C-alpha positions as CSV (number, residue, x, y, z in Angstrom):
1,M,51.1,-113.8,25.4
2,E,51.4,-110.0,25.1
3,M,54.5,-109.2,22.6
4,Y,54.7,-105.6,23.9
5,D,53.7,-103.6,26.7
6,I,50.9,-101.8,26.1
7,H,52.4,-98.4,28.0
8,E,55.1,-98.5,25.2
9,A,52.7,-99.3,22.4
10,L,50.5,-96.0,23.0
11,P,52.6,-93.6,21.1
12,F,51.9,-96.2,18.0
13,K,48.6,-96.4,19.0
14,L,48.3,-92.8,19.0
15,L,50.2,-92.7,15.9
16,V,47.8,-95.1,14.1
17,V,44.6,-93.5,15.6
18,L,45.4,-89.8,14.8
19,G,46.6,-91.1,11.0
20,K,42.9,-93.0,10.6
21,M,41.4,-89.6,11.8
22,N,43.1,-87.6,9.6
23,K,42.4,-89.8,7.0
24,V,38.5,-89.6,7.2
25,L,38.2,-86.0,8.1
26,Q,40.3,-85.1,5.0
27,S,38.0,-87.3,3.2
28,K,35.4,-85.1,4.3
29,L,36.6,-82.0,3.9
30,D,37.6,-83.3,0.1
31,Q,34.1,-83.9,-0.4
32,H,32.7,-80.7,0.9
33,F,35.3,-78.7,-0.7
34,F,34.3,-80.5,-4.0
35,Q,30.9,-79.0,-4.0
36,F,32.6,-75.7,-3.8
37,N,34.9,-76.3,-6.8
38,L,37.7,-76.2,-4.3
39,T,40.2,-78.1,-3.1
40,S,41.3,-78.4,0.9
41,T,45.0,-76.7,0.4
42,E,42.9,-73.8,-1.9
43,F,40.7,-73.5,0.8
44,M,43.5,-72.8,3.5
45,V,45.2,-70.2,0.9
46,L,41.5,-68.0,0.6
47,D,41.5,-68.7,4.3
48,A,45.2,-67.0,4.6
49,L,44.4,-64.0,2.2
50,W,41.4,-63.8,4.0
51,T,43.2,-63.1,6.9
52,H,46.4,-61.1,6.2
53,K,44.8,-59.3,3.2
54,K,47.9,-59.3,0.9
55,L,50.9,-61.9,1.6
56,P,54.1,-62.6,-0.9
57,T,53.7,-66.1,-2.4
58,Q,56.1,-67.4,-0.5
59,Q,54.9,-66.4,2.9
60,I,51.5,-68.0,1.7
61,G,53.0,-71.3,1.3
62,A,54.7,-71.7,4.7
63,I,51.4,-70.5,6.4
64,V,49.8,-73.7,4.7
65,L,52.7,-75.5,4.7
66,I,52.9,-76.7,1.1
67,T,56.6,-76.0,-1.1
68,S,56.9,-73.2,-3.4
69,G,56.3,-74.9,-6.7
70,A,52.8,-76.9,-5.0
71,I,52.1,-72.7,-3.7
72,T,52.5,-71.8,-7.6
73,H,50.2,-74.5,-8.7
74,V,47.3,-73.5,-6.4
75,L,47.8,-69.9,-7.2
76,N,47.4,-70.5,-10.9
77,S,44.0,-72.4,-10.0
78,L,42.7,-69.8,-7.5
79,E,43.7,-66.9,-10.4
80,R,41.8,-69.1,-13.0
81,K,38.9,-68.9,-11.1
82,G,39.2,-65.6,-10.6
83,L,39.2,-65.6,-7.0
84,I,42.9,-63.9,-6.8
85,K,45.1,-61.8,-8.4
86,R,49.1,-61.7,-8.0
87,T,51.3,-58.6,-8.4
88,Q,54.8,-57.4,-8.6
89,G,56.3,-56.2,-5.7
90,D,57.0,-52.2,-5.6
91,T,60.7,-52.6,-4.2
92,D,61.7,-55.9,-4.8
93,K,60.3,-56.9,-8.3
94,R,61.4,-60.7,-7.9
95,V,58.6,-60.8,-4.8
96,F,55.0,-61.6,-6.3
97,Y,52.1,-61.1,-3.7
98,A,48.5,-62.5,-3.8
99,E,45.6,-61.5,-2.6
100,L,41.6,-61.8,-3.1
101,T,40.2,-60.2,-6.0
102,E,36.4,-58.6,-5.4
103,Q,35.1,-62.1,-6.8
104,G,37.3,-64.0,-4.4
105,K,35.6,-61.5,-1.5
106,A,32.4,-62.4,-2.4
107,F,33.1,-66.1,-2.8
108,W,34.2,-66.1,0.7
109,L,31.6,-64.5,2.7
110,E,29.5,-66.9,1.0
111,F,31.0,-70.0,1.4
112,V,32.1,-69.3,5.0
113,P,28.7,-69.7,6.7
114,K,28.6,-72.7,4.5
115,H,31.5,-74.2,6.0
116,Q,31.1,-73.0,9.8
117,E,27.5,-74.7,9.2
118,Y,28.9,-78.4,7.8
119,M,31.7,-78.1,10.5
120,K,29.2,-77.7,13.6
121,N,27.8,-80.6,11.8
122,L,30.7,-82.6,11.3
123,F,31.1,-82.3,15.2
124,A,27.7,-82.1,16.6
125,G,28.3,-85.1,18.8
126,F,31.1,-83.0,21.0
127,D,30.2,-80.4,23.0
128,Q,31.9,-77.4,23.3
129,D,34.4,-78.4,26.2
130,K,35.1,-81.7,24.7
131,L,36.4,-79.6,21.5
132,Y,38.5,-77.1,23.7
133,K,40.1,-79.9,25.5
134,L,40.7,-81.6,22.4
135,I,42.2,-78.4,20.4
136,E,44.3,-77.8,23.4
137,L,45.5,-81.7,23.5
138,I,46.1,-81.4,20.1
139,K,48.2,-78.3,20.3
140,E,50.2,-79.2,22.9
141,L,50.9,-82.6,21.3
142,G,52.0,-80.8,18.1
143,L,54.1,-78.2,20.0
144,Y,56.0,-81.1,21.7
145,I,56.8,-82.9,18.7
146,M,58.1,-80.0,16.9
147,S,60.7,-79.2,19.7
148,H,62.1,-82.7,19.6
């Protein structure tokens, strides 16, 4: 005898499937980033800085969804690696900005094609139509969850 209605259990099942998928994907990405002496959070910060050029450190934390304490740790690590530099704001001395160094830009330009190839191989079993549909469904789910 079934203990619950399968239709009522679907959100729970979705949560379990998404959670497992996230763990597997994160593990694969961690292994991949490790080869380049990066963490996944450092990757997201570098991507944000490549896209936006120069950002207030607090805004970086908001973009990559980490706390101000965590962003300080990540920026310290990237700065030690020579990939970013931080500067104090001209008008508001309390605000610090981060941007890629020349070494950081060179690293990014070398890294991105390798990362794109890795991602292409990781998702090789799915045609582009399926990937587009999956992206749209995940976006829709995320927006719906955020609004409730």
